[in-house]
DOKOL-639463 format. One line per 2 residues: number of its first residue (from 1); their letters; for each residue x, y, z of C-alpha. Coordinates in steps of 0.5 Angstrom, whole numbers. Each point is the difference from the previous one (the first is absolute). Example, Ala and Ser with C-alpha at 12.3 -4.5 7.8 and 13.67 -1.06 7.14 Angstrom:
BEGIN
1 = as = 25,-9,16 ~ 2,7,-2 $
***
This chain:
BEGIN
1 = xx = 0,0,0 ~ 3,7,-2 $
3 = xx = 0,5,6 ~ -4,5,-3 $
5 = xx = -6,-6,0 ~ 1,-1,8 $
7 = xx = -5,4,4 ~ 4,7,2 $
9 = xx = 0,-2,7 ~ 5,-6,-1 $
11 = xx = 4,3,-5 ~ 7,0,3 $
13 = xx = 1,8,-1 ~ -6,2,3 $
15 = xx = 0,-5,5 ~ 6,2,3 $
17 = xx = -2,8,0 ~ -7,-2,3 $
19 = xx = 3,-5,5 ~ 7,1,1 $
21 = xx = 6,-4,-3 ~ 0,-5,6 $
23 = xx = -7,-3,-3 ~ 3,-2,-6 $
25 = xx = 3,-7,-2 ~ 7,-1,-2 $
27 = xx = -2,-1,-7 ~ -5,6,0 $
29 = xx = 6,5,2 ~ 5,-3,-5 $
31 = xx = -6,1,-6 ~ 0,7,2 $
33 = xx = 8,1,-1 ~ -1,-4,-7 $
35 = xx = -6,5,-2 ~ -2,-4,-6 $
37 = xx = 0,-7,-2 ~ 0,-2,-7 $
39 = xx = -5,-3,-5 ~ -3,-6,3 $
41 = xx = 3,1,7 ~ -2,6,5 $
43 = xx = 5,3,4 ~ -3,-4,6 $
45 = xx = 1,-7,-4 ~ 7,2,-2 $
47 = xx = 2,2,8 ~ -3,-7,2 $
49 = xx = 4,-3,-5 ~ 7,3,2 $
51 = xx = -2,-2,7 ~ -1,-7,-2 $
53 = xx = 7,0,-2 ~ 2,1,7 $
55 = xx = -5,-4,3 ~ -3,6,2 $
57 = xx = 6,3,4 ~ 2,7,-1 $
59 = xx = 7,-2,2 ~ 0,-4,-6 $
61 = xx = -2,5,-4 ~ 5,5,3 $
63 = xx = 5,-5,-1 ~ -1,0,-8 $
65 = xx = 6,3,-4 ~ -3,7,-4 $
67 = xx = 2,-3,-7 ~ -4,-7,2 $
69 = xx = -6,4,2 ~ 0,5,-6 $
71 = xx = 1,-6,-4 ~ -7,-3,2 $
73 = xx = -6,0,-5 ~ -4,6,1 $
75 = xx = 5,3,5 ~ 6,4,-3 $
77 = xx = 5,5,2 ~ -5,5,3 $
79 = xx = -5,-4,4 ~ 7,-4,3 $
81 = xx = 3,7,2 ~ -7,2,3 $
83 = xx = 0,-7,4 ~ 7,0,2 $
85 = xx = 0,8,2 ~ -6,-2,4 $
87 = xx = 4,-5,4 ~ 6,4,1 $
89 = xx = -5,6,3 ~ -3,-5,5 $
91 = xx = 7,-2,2 ~ 3,7,1 $
93 = xx = -7,2,4 ~ 2,-6,5 $
95 = xx = 7,2,0 ~ -3,7,3 $
97 = xx = -4,-3,5 ~ 4,0,7 $
99 = xx = -4,-2,7 ~ 0,6,4 $
101 = xx = 1,-1,7 ~ 0,-8,0 $
103 = xx = 6,-4,2 ~ 2,-5,-5 $
105 = xx = 4,-5,5 ~ -4,-6,-2 $
107 = xx = 2,-3,-6 ~ -7,-1,-3 $
109 = xx = -1,7,0 ~ 6,1,-4 $
111 = xx = -2,-5,-5 ~ -7,3,-1 $
113 = xx = 3,7,-1 ~ 6,-3,-5 $
115 = xx = -4,-5,-4 ~ -3,5,-4 $
117 = xx = 7,3,-2 ~ 3,-7,-1 $
119 = xx = -6,-5,-3 ~ 1,-2,-7 $
121 = xx = 7,2,-1 ~ 5,-4,-4 $
123 = xx = 6,3,3 ~ 2,1,7 $
125 = xx = 0,7,3 ~ 3,2,7 $
127 = xx = -4,5,4 ~ 2,4,7 $
129 = xx = -6,2,5 ~ 3,5,5 $
131 = xx = -3,0,7 ~ 0,5,5 $
133 = xx = 1,-1,8 ~ -8,-3,0 $
135 = xx = 1,-4,-6 ~ -4,4,-4 $
137 = xx = 2,1,-8 ~ 4,6,-1 $
139 = xx = 2,-2,-7 ~ -1,-6,-5 $
141 = xx = 6,0,-5 ~ 1,-4,-6 $
143 = xx = 7,-1,0 ~ 2,-5,-6 $
145 = xx = -3,-4,-5 ~ 3,-6,-3 $
147 = xx = 0,-6,-5 ~ -5,-5,0 $
149 = xx = 4,-4,6 ~ 3,4,4 $
151 = xx = 1,8,2 ~ 6,3,4 $
153 = xx = -1,2,7 ~ 4,7,0 $
155 = xx = 2,0,7 ~ 3,7,1 $
157 = xx = -5,3,-4 ~ -6,-3,5 $
159 = xx = 4,2,6 ~ 1,7,-3 $
161 = xx = -7,1,-2 ~ -2,-2,8 $
163 = xx = 5,5,2 ~ -2,6,-4 $
165 = xx = -8,-1,2 ~ 2,-1,7 $
167 = xx = -3,-7,0 ~ 0,-4,7 $
169 = xx = -1,-6,-4 ~ 0,-4,-7 $
171 = xx = -4,-5,-3 ~ 3,-3,-6 $
173 = xx = -5,-3,-5 ~ 1,-4,-7 $
175 = xx = -3,-5,-4 ~ 1,-6,-3 $
177 = xx = -4,-1,-7 ~ 1,-7,0 $
179 = xx = -5,-1,5 ~ 4,-3,6 $
181 = xx = 1,5,5 ~ 6,-4,4 $
183 = xx = 6,4,0 ~ 6,-2,-4 $
185 = xx = 7,-1,3 ~ 2,7,-3 $
187 = xx = -7,3,4 ~ 3,-2,6 $
189 = xx = 7,2,0 ~ -2,7,-3 $
191 = xx = -6,1,6 ~ 6,-2,5 $
193 = xx = 4,5,-3 ~ -5,6,-1 $
195 = xx = -2,-2,8 ~ 7,1,2 $
197 = xx = 1,7,-4 ~ -6,3,2 $
199 = xx = 1,-2,7 ~ 7,4,0 $
201 = xx = -4,6,-1 ~ -5,-2,5 $
203 = xx = -5,-2,-4 ~ -3,-7,1 $
205 = xx = -3,-4,-6 ~ -7,-2,2 $
207 = xx = -1,-5,-5 ~ 1,-2,-7 $
209 = xx = -6,-3,-4 ~ 0,-4,-6 $
211 = xx = -6,0,-4 ~ -3,-4,-5 $
213 = xx = -7,1,-3 ~ -3,-4,5 $
215 = xx = 4,-1,6 ~ 6,3,4 $
217 = xx = 6,-1,4 ~ 2,4,6 $
219 = xx = 7,-1,2 ~ -2,3,7 $
221 = xx = -6,-5,1 ~ 5,-6,-2 $
223 = xx = 5,3,5 ~ 5,1,-6 $
225 = x = 3,7,1 $
***
């Protein structure tokens, strides 16, 4: 069915304006980004076809290479660019969010905060959470971006960041794209080196948390730091 043949209250754009974006399913939101379909396929049907390719998971769609997405029948470069731009805006919006006045000592709190930044990435990233003396976030910094299997922990830069913001504590976070959050020998070694370097400046390393898409590993909970 063409969208113009639907009742006005059920058309994605009109539904969003009348009831808010939260009232729309993923396919309806994606259809708004696509704007129009093609002969024999409405924007809603096209959106559902894209979601079906990733078993309905937005993470899978986010993972699509720009060239691959643009090559899909009925999509092309303009629609691919619109979809990927929307995902990136969403990620950047999440990155601006910072809990105000909330302690982030609990690993699960850190996991919930950082997962939207790291979920679905195919490369490793290292982030630093700088805390005040009440364990509230002062600053969240992305420090390094690595390849698909590893990233470098720049220990001097992490300590400099903490000192320049007068931080009273550090939480280190990085992701494992392979889905296994357990630390490697290098992760354990570098965590110890960061702990010692920060301690020499009287700044404790509160925790190092490794995140995969569904799980996390806390050095503090496992008594490894």
